[in-house]
N, C-alpha and C positions, 0 to 999 in steps of 0.2 A: 730786080725789083726791090726797093728799099722802104722799110717801114720804121725808120728811126724815130719819127715823131709819135708813132703809136706806143713805143716802149721808152719814151723819154722820161723815165722815173729814176730817182736816185738808186733804187735797189738794183736795177739792171746795170747801171754804170758801175756800182760798187762790185758786183759779181764779175763784170767784164774786166775791171782793173785787177781784181784778185786773180783771175785766170791769166791775165797778161803777166803778172808778177811770177806766176809758176810756169810760164811758157806754154800754156795750154790753149787749145780751142774750146770755146764754151758757147752753148746755144740754149735759148729757151725753146722748149719743144712741146709737142702733143696737144692736149686739150686746151692749154692756155692760149696757144697760138690760134687754134680753131676758134675759140670763143672770142679772142681779140678781133679776128677778122669778121666774125658775125655780129660784133657789137654787143656781146653778152659779158656779164661781169663774172670774174672768177678770182678767188683769192689763193687757190692752189697753184703754184708755179713750179714747173719741172724744168730742171737744168740738166743738160747733157754735156759732158766733157770728154774729149778724146784723151783718155788716161783715167786715173782714179778719182771717182767722184767724192770719196770720203775726204781725201786731202783738200780738195777745193772747198767742200763744206766747212772744214775747220778754219781754213783761211778766211772765208766769208764771215764766219761767226766772230773771229778775232777782230776783224774790221768793224763789225756791228757793235762791238762792246760787250760789257759783262752781262747785260740783260738778255742777250741772244742765247737761246738754248739749242744744243746740238744733241741729236739722237742718232746713234750709228747702228746700222744693221749689217754687221760684217758678213753674215751668211748670204745676204742678197747684194752685197757690195754697194749699198745705198746709205745715204744720210739725210736727215731732216734738220732744218733750221727754222725755228720760230722767231719771227720778227714782227712785232705789232700784230696787225690783222693778217699778215701774209704768212703762208706756210710754204717754205721752199724745200724742194726735194732735189738732191743731187745724185746722179748715177753716171758711171763711165759707159762709154759706147761699148756695145757688145753684140755678139751674134749668138744665135740660139739654134739648138737641134733638139728633137723630141723622140722619146720612145712611144710606141703606139699605145701602150697601156697607161700612160700617164700624161697629163697636161703640164707637168712640171718640166721646164726645159733644162737642158744641159748648156751652161752658159760659159762662153769664152770671151776674152777681150776682142774688140772689133774696131772697125772704122766708123766714121760718121755714116757712110752709105750702108754698112752692115746693119747699123742700128735702125735707121730709117726704114730699111726694107723689111725688117721683122715686125713692124707695127701693123695694127689690125686693119686700119682703113686709111685711104689716101688723105682724108680730111684730118687725120691725126698724125700724118707722116711729114709734117712741115716743121722747119726750124728757123729761128731768127737768131742771127749772130749777136753776141753782146761784147765781143772783143772790140777794143777802141778803133782798130783800123778798118773794121768791117761792120760797125754797129748798125743793126737794123736790117742787114741784108737777108733776104728770104732764100732759104734752100728748099726747093720744092721739086723733087725728082719725079713725082708721079702725078703732077697736075692736080694736086689737092685743092688749090685755089679755084681751078676750074670746076671741080666737083662741088665746091661750096656754092659757086654761082649757079650751077645746074641743079643744086639741091639733091645730090645723088650720094648714096652709100656704096662704096666700091673698095675692093681689097687691092693693095699695091701689087701683090703677086698672085699666083694661081689660087683662086679661092678655095678649091678642094684641098689643097695642101694647107692653106691658112687655117681652115676650120677643122681639119682632121688633126693638125698639130695641137690646137687649142680650141676645143668645142665651145667654151664659154663665149668665144667671139661671135658665134651665131646669135646668142642672146644679146650681146652688146649691139650687133647690127640692128636687131629689131628695136632695142631700146633707143638707140640714137635716131632711127627713123621715126619713132613715136615722139621723142622729145623735141626734135628739130622739125618734124613734119617733112622729112626727106623721103625719097623713093629709093628702094634697094635695087640696084641695077640688075638686069635679067641674069647675067652670068653669076653674080653673087648670090642672088635669090635661089637659083637652081642648085648651087653648091650647098646651100643651107638644107634644102630638101633632101639632097643626096646623102648628106652627112648627119641627118637628124639623130640617128641612133647613137652617134658618138657622144651625145649629150649625157648619156648614162654614166660616163666616167667623171662628170663634174659634180662637186659636192652640192647637196641641196641648199646649203647656206649661201653659196655664190649665186645659185639660180634665184633664190628668194630675194637677194639684194637687187638683182636686175628686175624682178617682177615689181618690187616696191617702187623702183624708179619709173617703171611703166605706169603704175598706178598714180603717181604724183604728176604725171604729164597732163597737159591741157585736155588732150582727147585720148584717154587710155584705150579706147576701143581699137585704135590703129594698131597697137601692139598685139592685143589679143587676137585680132583678125589675122595678122601676119603669123602669129604662133600657130593658128589653126591651118592656114594655107600652106605652111612649110612642113607640117607634120610634127612640129615640136610640142604642140598642145597635147597631143595624145600621150606623150611621154611625161609631160609635166603634170597635167590635170586631165585625165581621161574622162572624169565626170562632166567637165565643161565641154570637151570635145563631143561627147555623146549628145549634146543638146542641139547640134546642128542637123538641119533637115526637117522635112515635113512628111509624115505618113498619111496616106489616104485610104479610107475604108468606106465603101459604098458611096463614093463621091464626096466624102466629107474629110477634110484635113484640118489639123491643128496648125497654129502659127508656128513659124520657125523660132523656137525658144532661144537659140543662140543669138539671132538677129535682134530679137526683142530685148534680150539682156544687154546687148551692146548699145542700144538706144537708151535704155534705162541708165546704164553706166555713164554715158557721155552727158546725159542731162543732169544727173546728180553731180557729176564733176563740174558742170558749169555753175551749179548752185553752191557747192561746198568744196573746200580744200581738204576736208577731213578724209584722210586716206582710209580709215576703217569704215567710214560710211560708204566709200567707194567699194571696199571689199564686200560690204553688205549688199550693195547693188549687184555686184558681180555674181554673188552666190544665192541671191534670193530665190531663184527658181532651180537651184542645182539638183533638186530631187525629182524634177519632173520626168526625166527619162525612166527612173526606176519605179515611178508611181503611175505611169501612163497606162490607161486601160480604155478599151472600147466598150461602150454600152449601147446596145441597139436602141434603147429608149431616149437617151440624151446625147449620144455621140461620145467624143473623147472626154475622159475625166483624168484628173491629177489629184485624187483625194489625199489629204493630209501631207501634201508635198512640202508645206511650210514646216510642219513638225519634224518630218524625216530629214528635210534639208538642214534644220538646226542641229541635229545629231551628226550629220555628215560634216559639218563645219570643223568640229574638233579633229576628225580624221585627216581632213585636208590640211589644216594648220600644222598638225604634227608631222605629216609627210613632207611639207614644204619648209619645215623649220621656221614657221612663223611664230610669233610670241604666244605662249600658252598662258596668258594672263588675262587682265581685264579686257584687253582688246579682243581676244577670243570670245569672251562672254558677251561683249558688246555686239559683235557681228552675229553670233549665234542667236541672240535675243531678237535682233532686228529681222533676221531670216524667219524666226518663228512667228513674229507679230505682223509680218508684212501683209498678210491677208486680212487682218482684223479690221482696218479702216474700210475696206471694201464692203464688209458686212454691215457697217454702220450707216450706209447710205440707203439701206433697205427701208421701205415703209414700215412704220411702227417701231423704229429703234427707240429704246429707252435712254433716259438720262443716265441710269445706272450703268448701262453698257459703255457709253462714252466715258463716264467717270472711271470705270474699271480699266479701260485702255490707258487713260492718262496716268492712272496710279501705277500700273504695271510698267509703263514706259519710263515714268519718273524714277522709280526705285531701281530699275534695271540700268538706265543710262548714266545715273550719277553725274549728270551734267557734263558728259564728255562730248560736247558738240551738239549737233542738231539731230532731231529725230524726224526723218522725212515720212510724211504720211502719204495717203493714196489719192484722194480725190477732192477736187475743189468744193464739191457739194457737202463735204463734211464740215466746212466752215460755218455755215449758218446753224448747224446743229451745236457746234461747240459754242457759238455766240450766246446761246440761251441755256447752256447746261447749268444745272443747279448741283453744286458740289456739296455733298453731305459730310460734315466733319464731326467725328464722334469722340476723338481724343486729341489733346493739344499736339501730340507727337506727330499726327498725320494731318494737321490742319492746313498746312501748305503743301497740299498734294500736287497742285498745278498752278501755273501763272498764265492764264489764258491771254494776257495782254501781249504775249510774245508772238502771237500769230502773225504771219505775213504771207501774202499771196505770191507764189512763184510760178507763173504761167508756163515757164519753159520746161518744167519737170513733167515727165510723161506718165501715162497710165502705169499701174503696177507698183511703183513706189511713189509717184505722184506729184501733186502740185500745191501741197500745203506743207510748210516747214515749221515745226515746233522749235523755236529758237530758245525758249526759256522754260522748258519743263524742268523744274527744280525739286529735288527731294527735300523732305522735311529735315533731313540731317544738316543742311546748309545753315550756317549761322545767319542771324539777321543782318549782320554787316555785309554779307556777301549777296544779299538779295537787293534788287533794285528798289528805289524809294517807294514806288507804288505797291510792291509786294510787302515791304516792311509795314506799310500802313494797314494792309489787310491782316498782316500777322498780329499787329497790336490789337486790332478789333477782335481777333479770334482768341487771344490769350489773356483776356481780362481775368483778374484773380477770382472774381466771384463765380461760384458754380454755375454752369449753364447746361441746359439739356442739349442734345444733338442739334447742331445749327446747320441751316441750309443757306448757303451763300450763292449769290449770282455772280459769276466771273464773266464779264463781257469782253470779247475780243476787240482790239482796236480796229478801227476801220482803215 
């Protein structure tokens, strides 16, 4: 099968000609080939040569001219060349062997077949020749193209050996299944479950990288449900694993908080690409298992789970090596506040309560994306809220005109998105025109007593 038309770009011909001049076989391999066949864009191009990859990289850089930058990593036998928007990586064909206590391989020079066989999944084990005599010819020893068509994640060799050698591949299997909406084949899935404990030898930073990619996927719940069903979740985040299931006392059961969280996560993901908002959705009920109590008078209770959950966020971020900065504060604050909008739909809610929520959210979020609120019935309350302004420094506590209805977002984190809750610290130039107009009205030089302003939401 020949895909010459798919890779008919100057850079591929240039690399092929450079390989020809050195008497080497050269192929574009791995994720670039997978994405090319799926019609997905990728700027990272991996080249494999039977021989030294560094030598080929230097030859390519010389042909690209003085602007091409070469970075050599002798310890790994690889080199990178930056050319325009493309990042080219060169490596020599190799075979690998592993010690049980480490996922770092013992590497030796190998053949093309050796190199393809060591790769994690069949969809990543394809190669396209760039040599002039075989340009565009597909090398597919394990029916990777068939697995692309069947939308299946499968290992080229015995999955138990694949995952035992490098347990991070279990996370990659789940991440690819989530990103591509593929199914993990039964043999591969079973091997992940059997080798789950091997994940303990993988660094938390590498695990966190895979989790972040899962969270950026269109439907992050796919990944988290696979982590749960394979047993990996209990190792990575036992707090979330504990949310699965329903306990029944005297015929009364609570909802399955894990399933509820997955619904919330996907609906928030559909409304926003903000990954930290998605983490907030994932962790908003994280303290329910530890706060769950049975009360004969009212049934199941989860008192203060929002406050306890906010404190748990730091521990989880620290363990997963997630950033301990403003992102942590953002997620913890949303977990803490996620119950407050529900209280605001009760009869008798005061304007000051609504105003307090907006003020707290505004100062905490520092305009880092959206603050997702809880219930659609909060909208008419906010439409008529009177904002009391006592000092110029806090006169722009909230910009209600940013309200928009989002009917797809579910109960719990909800169906109203505050898109423009802006803190007073923002300069006037950063505010939208209608906000600047209100700011001018509120900051006249003459002394004024406390002012009450009506901020109406747009319809």
